[in-house]
C-alpha positions as CSV (number, residue, x, y, z in Angstrom):
1,M,30.7,-64.3,-18.1
2,G,32.8,-67.6,-18.1
3,Q,31.3,-71.0,-19.3
4,K,31.7,-72.7,-15.3
5,K,29.2,-69.8,-14.3
6,L,27.0,-70.3,-17.3
7,M,27.2,-74.2,-16.7
8,R,26.0,-73.3,-13.0
9,F,23.5,-70.5,-13.7
10,E,21.5,-73.4,-15.9
11,A,22.0,-76.3,-13.6
12,I,20.3,-75.3,-10.3
13,K,17.1,-74.2,-12.5
14,S,17.0,-77.8,-12.4
15,F,17.8,-78.4,-8.9
16,P,14.4,-79.1,-6.5
17,N,16.3,-77.2,-3.5
18,V,16.8,-74.0,-5.2
19,L,14.0,-71.2,-5.7
20,Q,15.2,-68.2,-7.8
21,Y,12.9,-65.2,-6.9
22,P,9.8,-67.1,-6.5
23,E,6.6,-65.7,-5.9
24,G,3.5,-66.3,-3.3
25,M,6.2,-68.1,-0.8
26,Q,5.4,-66.3,1.8
27,G,3.8,-68.4,5.0
28,K,4.2,-71.4,2.8
29,W,8.0,-72.6,3.3
30,S,6.3,-75.4,5.8
31,D,4.5,-76.8,2.5
32,F,7.7,-76.5,0.9
33,F,9.7,-78.7,3.2
34,K,6.5,-80.8,3.9
35,N,7.0,-80.2,7.8
36,D,6.1,-77.7,10.6
37,N,10.5,-77.7,12.0
38,P,11.9,-74.3,12.8
39,L,13.1,-72.4,9.7
40,T,16.5,-70.8,9.7
41,L,18.5,-68.7,7.3
42,E,21.7,-68.2,6.3
43,L,21.9,-64.3,4.6
44,A,24.8,-64.2,2.1
45,C,25.2,-67.7,2.2
46,G,27.8,-67.8,-0.7
47,K,28.7,-71.6,-1.2
48,G,26.4,-72.0,2.0
49,E,28.9,-74.4,4.8
50,Y,26.6,-73.3,6.7
51,V,23.8,-74.4,5.3
52,V,25.3,-77.8,4.8
53,G,26.8,-78.1,7.9
54,L,23.7,-77.0,10.5
55,S,21.6,-79.2,8.3
56,A,23.2,-82.4,9.2
57,L,23.7,-80.8,13.0
58,Y,19.8,-80.5,13.0
59,P,18.2,-82.9,10.9
60,N,14.6,-81.6,12.6
61,H,15.5,-77.7,11.3
62,N,14.4,-76.4,8.1
63,L,17.8,-74.2,6.9
64,I,17.6,-71.9,3.8
65,G,20.5,-69.6,2.4
66,V,20.0,-66.7,0.9
67,D,21.8,-65.2,-1.8
68,L,22.0,-63.0,-4.9
69,K,25.5,-65.1,-6.7
70,G,23.5,-68.1,-8.3
71,N,27.1,-69.9,-9.6
72,R,28.0,-69.5,-5.5
73,I,24.4,-71.0,-4.4
74,Y,24.8,-74.4,-6.7
75,I,28.2,-75.6,-4.5
76,G,25.9,-76.0,-1.5
77,A,23.1,-76.7,-3.7
78,K,24.5,-79.8,-5.0
79,K,26.1,-80.8,-2.0
80,C,23.1,-80.7,-0.2
81,I,21.4,-83.3,-3.4
82,E,24.1,-85.0,-2.7
83,Q,24.3,-85.9,1.0
84,G,20.4,-86.2,1.0
85,Y,19.6,-83.2,2.9
86,T,15.9,-82.9,2.3
87,N,16.0,-80.1,5.4
88,A,18.0,-77.5,3.0
89,A,16.9,-75.5,0.7
90,F,18.4,-71.7,-1.4
91,L,16.7,-68.6,-1.8
92,R,18.2,-66.9,-4.6
93,T,17.0,-63.3,-4.5
94,H,18.7,-60.2,-2.6
95,I,18.7,-59.6,1.0
96,D,17.2,-56.6,1.2
97,K,13.9,-58.6,-0.2
98,I,13.6,-61.0,2.1
99,N,10.4,-59.8,3.6
100,N,9.4,-60.3,0.2
101,Y,9.4,-64.4,0.8
102,F,8.9,-65.1,4.6
103,A,5.6,-64.0,6.5
104,H,5.9,-62.6,10.0
105,G,7.2,-64.8,12.6
106,E,8.3,-67.7,10.3
107,V,11.8,-67.6,10.6
108,S,13.1,-68.5,13.8
109,E,16.9,-68.1,13.8
110,I,18.8,-65.7,11.3
111,W,23.1,-66.6,10.2
112,I,25.2,-64.3,9.5
113,T,28.5,-65.8,8.6
114,F,31.6,-63.3,7.3
115,P,29.8,-60.9,5.4
116,D,31.0,-58.1,3.6
117,P,32.2,-56.1,6.5
118,Q,31.7,-53.0,4.1
119,L,34.5,-51.3,5.7
120,R,34.3,-47.7,4.6
121,I,32.3,-45.4,7.3
122,S,30.5,-44.3,3.9
123,R,29.2,-48.1,3.6
124,A,28.3,-48.6,6.9
125,K,24.7,-49.2,6.2
126,K,25.2,-51.5,3.5
127,R,26.8,-53.8,6.9
128,L,23.8,-56.6,7.0
129,T,23.4,-56.2,11.3
130,H,23.3,-52.5,10.4
131,P,19.6,-51.4,11.7
132,N,18.1,-50.5,8.3
133,F,18.3,-54.4,7.7
134,L,17.4,-55.2,11.5
135,R,14.1,-53.9,10.5
136,L,13.4,-56.2,7.5
137,Y,14.4,-59.1,10.2
138,Q,12.3,-58.2,12.5
139,Q,9.3,-58.1,10.3
140,V,10.1,-62.0,9.6
141,L,11.3,-63.2,12.7
142,K,9.3,-65.1,15.1
143,P,9.1,-63.1,18.3
144,G,12.1,-63.8,20.4
145,G,14.0,-65.2,17.1
146,I,18.1,-65.1,17.5
147,I,20.0,-63.2,15.0
148,H,24.2,-65.1,14.8
149,L,26.9,-63.2,13.4
150,K,29.9,-64.8,12.9
151,T,32.9,-62.3,11.4
152,D,36.6,-62.3,11.4
153,S,35.8,-58.6,11.3
154,P,37.0,-56.6,14.3
155,V,34.9,-53.7,12.5
156,L,31.7,-55.4,12.1
157,Y,31.9,-57.0,15.6
158,R,32.5,-53.6,17.4
159,F,29.7,-52.2,14.9
160,T,27.2,-54.7,15.8
161,L,28.0,-54.4,19.3
162,L,27.9,-50.6,19.3
163,V,24.0,-51.3,17.5
164,I,23.2,-53.3,20.5
165,E,23.9,-51.0,22.9
166,M,22.6,-47.7,21.1
167,Y,19.5,-49.6,20.1
168,G,18.3,-51.7,23.1
169,L,18.8,-55.3,21.5
170,T,19.1,-58.0,23.6
171,L,22.6,-59.5,23.8
172,L,22.9,-63.0,24.8
173,E,26.4,-63.9,24.5
174,K,29.7,-62.2,22.6
175,D,33.1,-63.5,22.1
176,D,36.0,-61.8,20.0
177,D,38.2,-65.3,19.9
178,V,35.8,-68.5,18.9
179,Y,38.6,-70.7,18.6
180,A,40.5,-69.8,22.0
181,K,38.1,-71.4,24.0
182,E,38.6,-75.4,24.5
183,N,34.6,-76.4,24.0
184,V,33.8,-74.5,20.8
185,K,30.4,-75.2,20.3
186,E,29.3,-78.0,17.2
187,E,27.6,-75.2,15.1
188,L,30.7,-72.5,15.3
189,Q,33.3,-75.3,14.5
190,I,31.8,-75.0,10.9
191,K,34.0,-73.3,8.3
192,T,32.7,-71.0,5.4
193,H,35.2,-70.4,1.9
194,Y,35.7,-66.7,3.6
195,E,36.9,-67.6,7.2
196,K,39.3,-70.1,5.8
197,L,40.5,-66.9,3.8
198,D,40.9,-64.3,6.9
199,I,40.6,-61.5,4.9
200,A,40.6,-59.7,7.6
201,Q,43.9,-61.0,8.7
202,S,42.7,-60.9,12.4
203,N,43.4,-64.1,13.8
204,R,40.3,-64.6,15.5
205,I,36.8,-65.2,14.8
206,H,34.4,-62.9,16.8
207,Y,31.0,-64.4,17.1
208,I,27.8,-62.3,19.0
209,R,24.7,-63.7,19.0
210,F,21.6,-61.4,19.8
211,Q,17.7,-60.8,20.0
212,L,15.6,-58.2,18.5
213,P,12.6,-56.3,20.4
214,L,9.1,-56.7,19.6
215,Q,8.5,-53.0,19.1
216,P,10.1,-50.8,16.1
217,L,13.7,-49.4,16.6
218,S,14.3,-46.2,17.6
219,N,15.3,-43.6,14.9
220,I,18.3,-42.7,16.1
221,D,20.5,-44.1,12.9
222,K,22.1,-40.8,11.9
223,Q,23.6,-40.7,15.7
224,L,24.7,-44.3,15.1
225,L,26.8,-43.0,12.4
226,E,28.5,-40.2,14.3
227,R,29.5,-43.0,16.8
228,V,30.6,-45.5,14.5
229,R,32.5,-41.9,13.0
230,A,34.1,-41.0,16.2
231,N,35.1,-44.7,17.1
232,E,36.3,-46.1,13.9
233,E,38.5,-42.8,13.9
234,E,39.6,-43.2,17.2
235,A,40.9,-47.0,16.3
236,N,42.4,-46.0,13.5
């Protein structure tokens, strides 16, 4: 491990806005932030650009970036400290463990910004909008809670729309070319490190806003995989 990474891992141990695999936090985030403001998560937050940006836009919301990479969390956490954003924090853990850290209904919104699209069909279950993850989100989101996806991957965009269709989710908004509009919402103007790289080379940014149902999602994951395979093979 490089010297810079070691330095960052050591530094975040003393950051008041970074929690690493904490215990006993379910239902206690209002105590941590010392208020009852709505709680928003950014999953796979990387360097935390959205946590930083949303903290500035919505001072009456609490923001938590979730990621496993401590050296990346360091960058966003440091910026929040420097800017004096007391409504922002970072949680170092695996995404598939979030139900261990948040109580049912404790989270108001989830942002998924430029995650790894897991392009191979065999890794579709790793996509953060796969029903396996959506079932986890159901455990922590309040009724009517919102999920946002922002991505440069047309594969992940189409996949998520397919999931919404097949599982009867509530689609609130979709946009396959965010910056083509004249008036882009402030929250969508926040750019992450990966957005600037345009790894997918799609030259456009996709956005979806949707809600999960109260009832458990149908067990049709095999049918989903069959549709995904057929759709992606056709697209290629």
